[in-house]
DRENSE-547962 format. One record per residue (C-alpha): chain; residue in three letters; residue number from 1; x, y, z. Coordinates in steps of 0.001 Angstrom, whole numbers. Layout:
% DRENSE-547962
+--------+---------+-----+---------+---------+---------+
: cadena : residuo : num :    east :   north :      up :
+--------+---------+-----+---------+---------+---------+
:      A :     ALA : NUM :       X :       Y :       Z :
...
+--------+---------+-----+---------+---------+---------+
END
This chain:
% DRENSE-547962
+--------+---------+-----+---------+---------+---------+
: cadena : residuo : num :    east :   north :      up :
+--------+---------+-----+---------+---------+---------+
:      A :     MET :   1 :   59145 :   35074 :   40874 :
:      A :     GLN :   2 :   61375 :   36618 :   38612 :
:      A :     GLU :   3 :   62529 :   33096 :   37457 :
:      A :     THR :   4 :   58420 :   31849 :   36652 :
:      A :     ILE :   5 :   58787 :   35670 :   34939 :
:      A :     ASN :   6 :   61874 :   34771 :   33133 :
:      A :     TYR :   7 :   61137 :   31179 :   31681 :
:      A :     LEU :   8 :   58154 :   32988 :   30472 :
:      A :     ILE :   9 :   59415 :   36325 :   28487 :
:      A :     LEU :  10 :   61237 :   33546 :   26865 :
:      A :     GLY :  11 :   58134 :   31251 :   25806 :
:      A :     LEU :  12 :   56661 :   33604 :   24234 :
:      A :     MET :  13 :   59548 :   34358 :   22539 :
:      A :     GLN :  14 :   59714 :   31083 :   20962 :
:      A :     GLY :  15 :   56389 :   31457 :   20064 :
:      A :     VAL :  16 :   56358 :   34518 :   18026 :
:      A :     LEU :  17 :   60312 :   33417 :   16984 :
:      A :     GLU :  18 :   59894 :   29814 :   15393 :
:      A :     TRP :  19 :   57584 :   31006 :   12892 :
:      A :     VAL :  20 :   60371 :   34034 :   11838 :
:      A :     PRO :  21 :   63455 :   33911 :   10173 :
:      A :     ILE :  22 :   65844 :   35175 :   13111 :
:      A :     SER :  23 :   66574 :   31383 :   14798 :
:      A :     SER :  24 :   64441 :   31180 :   17309 :
:      A :     GLU :  25 :   66844 :   28487 :   18776 :
:      A :     GLY :  26 :   69946 :   30934 :   19146 :
:      A :     MET :  27 :   67939 :   34086 :   20083 :
:      A :     VAL :  28 :   66013 :   32078 :   22560 :
:      A :     ALA :  29 :   69091 :   31088 :   24209 :
:      A :     LEU :  30 :   70996 :   33653 :   24025 :
:      A :     ALA :  31 :   68541 :   35775 :   25863 :
:      A :     ALA :  32 :   68365 :   32979 :   28382 :
:      A :     ARG :  33 :   71930 :   33344 :   29076 :
:      A :     TYR :  34 :   71338 :   37142 :   29429 :
:      A :     LEU :  35 :   68516 :   36332 :   32008 :
:      A :     GLY :  36 :   70798 :   33966 :   34224 :
:      A :     THR :  37 :   67956 :   31071 :   34044 :
:      A :     ALA :  38 :   69285 :   28168 :   35985 :
:      A :     GLN :  39 :   68363 :   25975 :   32840 :
:      A :     ASN :  40 :   71091 :   25215 :   29548 :
:      A :     PRO :  41 :   70406 :   28022 :   27250 :
:      A :     VAL :  42 :   69699 :   26111 :   24200 :
:      A :     GLU :  43 :   68979 :   22797 :   25698 :
:      A :     LEU :  44 :   65099 :   25028 :   27608 :
:      A :     ALA :  45 :   64711 :   26702 :   23759 :
:      A :     LEU :  46 :   65141 :   23287 :   22406 :
:      A :     PHE :  47 :   62107 :   22610 :   25127 :
:      A :     LEU :  48 :   60518 :   25517 :   24588 :
:      A :     HIS :  49 :   60497 :   24366 :   20931 :
:      A :     THR :  50 :   57257 :   21524 :   21705 :
:      A :     GLY :  51 :   55086 :   24527 :   22286 :
:      A :     THR :  52 :   55419 :   25795 :   18632 :
:      A :     LEU :  53 :   55051 :   21847 :   17484 :
:      A :     LEU :  54 :   51998 :   21623 :   18828 :
:      A :     ALA :  55 :   50750 :   24837 :   17118 :
:      A :     ALA :  56 :   51946 :   23593 :   14016 :
:      A :     LEU :  57 :   50187 :   20110 :   14876 :
:      A :     ILE :  58 :   47339 :   21628 :   16037 :
:      A :     TYR :  59 :   47005 :   24852 :   13692 :
:      A :     TYR :  60 :   47131 :   22562 :   10278 :
:      A :     ARG :  61 :   45162 :   19555 :   11952 :
:      A :     ARG :  62 :   43303 :   18990 :    8394 :
:      A :     ASP :  63 :   46145 :   18280 :    7070 :
:      A :     TRP :  64 :   47802 :   16122 :    9301 :
:      A :     ALA :  65 :   44794 :   13870 :    9087 :
:      A :     ARG :  66 :   44928 :   13716 :    5379 :
:      A :     VAL :  67 :   48535 :   12444 :    5529 :
:      A :     LEU :  68 :   47435 :    9977 :    8959 :
:      A :     MET :  69 :   44872 :    8901 :    6787 :
:      A :     LEU :  70 :   46837 :    8772 :    3527 :
:      A :     LYS :  71 :   44637 :   10327 :    1978 :
:      A :     ASP :  72 :   46759 :   13385 :     319 :
:      A :     ARG :  73 :   50248 :   11485 :   -1382 :
:      A :     ARG :  74 :   51723 :   14679 :   -2615 :
:      A :     LEU :  75 :   52264 :   16080 :    1031 :
:      A :     ILE :  76 :   53156 :   13256 :    2246 :
:      A :     LYS :  77 :   55698 :   12224 :    -606 :
:      A :     PHE :  78 :   57043 :   16098 :       7 :
:      A :     LEU :  79 :   57178 :   15804 :    3588 :
:      A :     ALA :  80 :   58808 :   12173 :    3234 :
:      A :     ILE :  81 :   61698 :   14022 :    1498 :
:      A :     THR :  82 :   61625 :   16785 :    3310 :
:      A :     ALA :  83 :   62394 :   15010 :    6473 :
:      A :     ALA :  84 :   64750 :   12037 :    4918 :
:      A :     VAL :  85 :   67317 :   14815 :    3461 :
:      A :     SER :  86 :   66463 :   17542 :    7062 :
:      A :     LEU :  87 :   66797 :   14657 :   10082 :
:      A :     PRO :  88 :   69880 :   12965 :    9041 :
:      A :     LEU :  89 :   72050 :   16318 :    7782 :
:      A :     GLY :  90 :   70923 :   18072 :   10995 :
:      A :     PHE :  91 :   72511 :   15242 :   13366 :
:      A :     VAL :  92 :   75692 :   15114 :   11622 :
:      A :     ILE :  93 :   75828 :   18959 :   12164 :
:      A :     VAL :  94 :   74372 :   19051 :   16075 :
:      A :     GLN :  95 :   77689 :   16524 :   16545 :
:      A :     MET :  96 :   79911 :   18499 :   14771 :
:      A :     ALA :  97 :   78689 :   22561 :   14856 :
:      A :     SER :  98 :   79859 :   24604 :   17729 :
:      A :     GLN :  99 :   77984 :   27114 :   19132 :
:      A :     ALA : 100 :   80586 :   30107 :   17813 :
:      A :     ALA : 101 :   79947 :   33074 :   17569 :
:      A :     MET : 102 :   78612 :   32442 :   13673 :
:      A :     GLY : 103 :   75173 :   33631 :   13870 :
:      A :     ALA : 104 :   74704 :   37107 :   13153 :
:      A :     GLY : 105 :   76330 :   36228 :    9835 :
:      A :     LEU : 106 :   74678 :   33036 :    9289 :
:      A :     LEU : 107 :   71364 :   35428 :    9597 :
:      A :     ALA : 108 :   72367 :   38294 :    7109 :
:      A :     LEU : 109 :   72908 :   35660 :    4662 :
:      A :     THR : 110 :   70163 :   33897 :    5262 :
:      A :     GLY : 111 :   68714 :   38133 :    4696 :
:      A :     PHE : 112 :   70527 :   38139 :    1552 :
:      A :     GLY : 113 :   68707 :   35188 :     172 :
:      A :     LEU : 114 :   65384 :   36430 :     721 :
:      A :     LEU : 115 :   66261 :   39908 :    -570 :
:      A :     PHE : 116 :   66762 :   37607 :   -4102 :
:      A :     THR : 117 :   63372 :   35808 :   -3171 :
:      A :     ALA : 118 :   62050 :   39100 :   -2771 :
:      A :     ARG : 119 :   63504 :   40923 :   -5912 :
:      A :     PHE : 120 :   62575 :   37654 :   -8032 :
:      A :     GLN : 121 :   58935 :   37041 :   -6787 :
:      A :     GLU : 122 :   58678 :   40943 :   -7929 :
:      A :     LYS : 123 :   59858 :   40406 :  -11252 :
:      A :     LYS : 124 :   57467 :   37268 :  -11544 :
:      A :     ALA : 125 :   60390 :   34983 :  -12714 :
:      A :     ARG : 126 :   60510 :   30744 :  -12489 :
:      A :     LEU : 127 :   63303 :   28505 :  -12304 :
:      A :     LYS : 128 :   63169 :   25861 :  -14754 :
:      A :     ILE : 129 :   64001 :   23065 :  -11554 :
:      A :     SER : 130 :   61896 :   20033 :  -10527 :
:      A :     GLU : 131 :   59343 :   19551 :   -7674 :
:      A :     ASN : 132 :   61345 :   17144 :   -6180 :
:      A :     LYS : 133 :   64232 :   19027 :   -6627 :
:      A :     ILE : 134 :   62742 :   21924 :   -4681 :
:      A :     THR : 135 :   61430 :   19581 :   -1885 :
:      A :     ILE : 136 :   64446 :   17850 :   -1574 :
:      A :     LEU : 137 :   66369 :   21864 :   -1579 :
:      A :     ALA : 138 :   64061 :   22401 :    1246 :
:      A :     GLY : 139 :   65036 :   19288 :    3022 :
:      A :     LEU : 140 :   68575 :   21018 :    2905 :
:      A :     MET : 141 :   68064 :   23930 :    3945 :
:      A :     GLN : 142 :   65882 :   22917 :    6898 :
:      A :     GLY : 143 :   68630 :   20529 :    8115 :
:      A :     LEU : 144 :   71460 :   23493 :    7461 :
:      A :     ALA : 145 :   69338 :   24965 :   10193 :
:      A :     ALA : 146 :   71187 :   23415 :   12827 :
:      A :     ILE : 147 :   74064 :   25608 :   12685 :
:      A :     PRO : 148 :   73675 :   28203 :   15212 :
:      A :     GLY : 149 :   71795 :   30942 :   13348 :
:      A :     PHE : 150 :   70891 :   30131 :   10647 :
:      A :     SER : 151 :   67325 :   30094 :   10559 :
:      A :     ARG : 152 :   65168 :   27004 :    9372 :
:      A :     SER : 153 :   61644 :   29421 :    8427 :
:      A :     GLY : 154 :   63836 :   31980 :    6282 :
:      A :     SER : 155 :   66016 :   29239 :    4209 :
:      A :     THR : 156 :   63268 :   27205 :    3568 :
:      A :     ILE : 157 :   60709 :   29433 :    2807 :
:      A :     PHE : 158 :   62955 :   30668 :     167 :
:      A :     ALA : 159 :   63630 :   27010 :   -1332 :
:      A :     LEU : 160 :   59927 :   27173 :   -2025 :
:      A :     SER : 161 :   59731 :   30768 :   -3252 :
:      A :     LEU : 162 :   61672 :   29136 :   -6387 :
:      A :     LYS : 163 :   58991 :   27240 :   -7157 :
:      A :     ASP : 164 :   54961 :   28674 :   -8830 :
:      A :     LEU : 165 :   53829 :   28252 :   -6025 :
:      A :     PRO : 166 :   51336 :   31113 :   -3794 :
:      A :     PRO : 167 :   52472 :   32476 :    -927 :
:      A :     ALA : 168 :   49822 :   31095 :    1538 :
:      A :     LYS : 169 :   51569 :   27418 :     723 :
:      A :     ILE : 170 :   54974 :   28820 :     345 :
:      A :     LEU : 171 :   54590 :   29460 :    4087 :
:      A :     ARG : 172 :   51791 :   26548 :    4767 :
:      A :     LEU : 173 :   54850 :   23606 :    3631 :
:      A :     SER : 174 :   57503 :   25416 :    5538 :
:      A :     TYR : 175 :   55671 :   25213 :    8936 :
:      A :     LEU : 176 :   54252 :   21708 :    7797 :
:      A :     MET : 177 :   57898 :   20488 :    7309 :
:      A :     SER : 178 :   59478 :   22314 :   10745 :
:      A :     VAL : 179 :   57264 :   19061 :   12112 :
:      A :     PRO : 180 :   59494 :   16367 :   12153 :
:      A :     ALA : 181 :   62234 :   18463 :   13030 :
:      A :     LEU : 182 :   60329 :   19465 :   16395 :
:      A :     ALA : 183 :   59353 :   16588 :   16885 :
:      A :     ALA : 184 :   63013 :   14732 :   16645 :
:      A :     SER : 185 :   64195 :   17736 :   19174 :
:      A :     THR : 186 :   61546 :   16959 :   21520 :
:      A :     ALA : 187 :   61926 :   12813 :   21371 :
:      A :     TYR : 188 :   65588 :   13872 :   22421 :
:      A :     LEU : 189 :   64974 :   15857 :   25009 :
:      A :     ALA : 190 :   62126 :   13099 :   26047 :
:      A :     VAL : 191 :   64740 :   10203 :   26008 :
:      A :     PHE : 192 :   67807 :   11797 :   27160 :
:      A :     LYS : 193 :   66982 :   15172 :   29531 :
:      A :     ALA : 194 :   63231 :   14193 :   31058 :
:      A :     GLU : 195 :   64819 :   15000 :   34229 :
:      A :     ASP : 196 :   66069 :   18289 :   34330 :
:      A :     PHE : 197 :   62574 :   20529 :   33679 :
:      A :     SER : 198 :   60846 :   21349 :   36507 :
:      A :     LEU : 199 :   57073 :   22114 :   36310 :
:      A :     ALA : 200 :   58333 :   25610 :   36960 :
:      A :     LEU : 201 :   58430 :   25400 :   33296 :
:      A :     TRP : 202 :   55429 :   24399 :   31995 :
:      A :     PRO : 203 :   53573 :   27787 :   31818 :
:      A :     ALA : 204 :   56708 :   28489 :   29897 :
:      A :     LEU : 205 :   55796 :   25872 :   27294 :
:      A :     ALA : 206 :   52274 :   26989 :   27293 :
:      A :     ALA : 207 :   53163 :   30704 :   26671 :
:      A :     SER : 208 :   55229 :   28460 :   23892 :
:      A :     PHE : 209 :   52430 :   27001 :   22450 :
:      A :     VAL : 210 :   49694 :   29673 :   22231 :
:      A :     VAL : 211 :   51569 :   32212 :   21220 :
:      A :     GLY : 212 :   53016 :   30197 :   18389 :
:      A :     TRP : 213 :   49366 :   29667 :   17171 :
:      A :     LEU : 214 :   48386 :   33365 :   17219 :
:      A :     THR : 215 :   52000 :   33987 :   14885 :
:      A :     LEU : 216 :   51185 :   31283 :   12833 :
:      A :     ASP : 217 :   47477 :   32939 :   12254 :
:      A :     PHE : 218 :   48854 :   36055 :   11447 :
:      A :     LEU : 219 :   51782 :   35827 :    9606 :
:      A :     THR : 220 :   49221 :   33002 :    7383 :
:      A :     LYS : 221 :   46762 :   35637 :    7022 :
:      A :     PHE : 222 :   49261 :   38870 :    6462 :
:      A :     ALA : 223 :   51233 :   36499 :    3684 :
:      A :     ALA : 224 :   47647 :   36817 :    1735 :
:      A :     LYS : 225 :   47177 :   39944 :    1685 :
:      A :     ILE : 226 :   50187 :   41798 :     251 :
:      A :     ASN : 227 :   52283 :   40858 :   -2357 :
:      A :     PHE : 228 :   54773 :   38055 :   -1160 :
:      A :     ALA : 229 :   57743 :   39647 :   -2450 :
:      A :     LYS : 230 :   57189 :   42264 :    -742 :
:      A :     PHE : 231 :   56315 :   39869 :    2439 :
:      A :     ALA : 232 :   59886 :   37973 :    1522 :
:      A :     LEU : 233 :   61152 :   42024 :    2376 :
:      A :     PHE : 234 :   60004 :   41962 :    5724 :
:      A :     PHE : 235 :   61120 :   38585 :    6325 :
:      A :     ALA : 236 :   64645 :   39918 :    4692 :
:      A :     LEU : 237 :   64538 :   42433 :    7171 :
:      A :     LEU : 238 :   63749 :   40280 :   10600 :
:      A :     CYS : 239 :   67155 :   38832 :    9583 :
:      A :     PHE : 240 :   68975 :   41478 :    9501 :
:      A :     ALA : 241 :   67526 :   42946 :   13426 :
:      A :     GLY : 242 :   68567 :   39432 :   14106 :
:      A :     ALA : 243 :   72031 :   39397 :   13222 :
:      A :     ALA : 244 :   72350 :   43716 :   14474 :
:      A :     LEU : 245 :   70873 :   41710 :   17993 :
:      A :     GLU : 246 :   73262 :   38771 :   18341 :
:      A :     ILE : 247 :   76313 :   40972 :   17538 :
:      A :     LEU : 248 :   75579 :   43412 :   20427 :
:      A :     ILE : 249 :   74473 :   40799 :   22980 :
+--------+---------+-----+---------+---------+---------+
END
C-alpha cells in the first residue's frame, strides 16, 4: 500500500513539474530515491513522462490535428526543426552525461536566464533575430535539457521569449515541442524496458496525466492574464527553489 502511495506522489509531482522550470526528471528521480522505490529512479521518472505526453497531446489536440492534416505549415516547420535539432543532441548528451550533482547549478543558470527574460520583456525589447534562428535556438535548448538538472521548459521559454510573441503562444510552442522528446523517451522504455514496469505503476501514470492536464490549463490561462515579465520572474524563482531543493536533498 505504501509503495502505491509513493508512486502516486511521484505521478503528481511529474504532472506539475513537467511544465515548470524545475527539471521534472531530476526532481522526480531524487524524490524516488528519497522514498526508496523499487524501480530505477531515472527510468521511473521517464515512465511517468508518458502521462504528461498524453496530456500535451490531448490538451493541444486541435494543433496536432492541423499538423497531421498538413494544414499548419508554419507549426509543422517549427516542430520539425526543433525535433531535428533537439533529439540527436539529447541522445548524444544522454550517452555522455553522468548523473553527477550538477543539477542545482544548471537550474540556477536557467533561473538567471529567466531573470534576463523578465527584464527583457519588461522593457518591451526585441532582438533582431530571424524566426528560423529562434527556432533552432529553442531546439538546442531542448536538446541540452537531457543534461541532468537542465530545465526543458525554462530554457525553451527563454529562447522563444527573444522573439515578439504573445505569452500564451510562447507557452504553447514550448509545450508542443516537448511532445517529440517525451515520445522518444516513451518509445525507448516501450522497446527496451517494458518488462520492468508493473500494473502497480498505472495509477501513478494516470495521476501524471490528470495533473499534467490541469497544470497545463492553469499555466496557459495564468500567462494570458498577467504581464509576461512577471510570469518569467515567477518561473525564475521556481528555478532557484528547485536548485535549493537539489542541494538540500
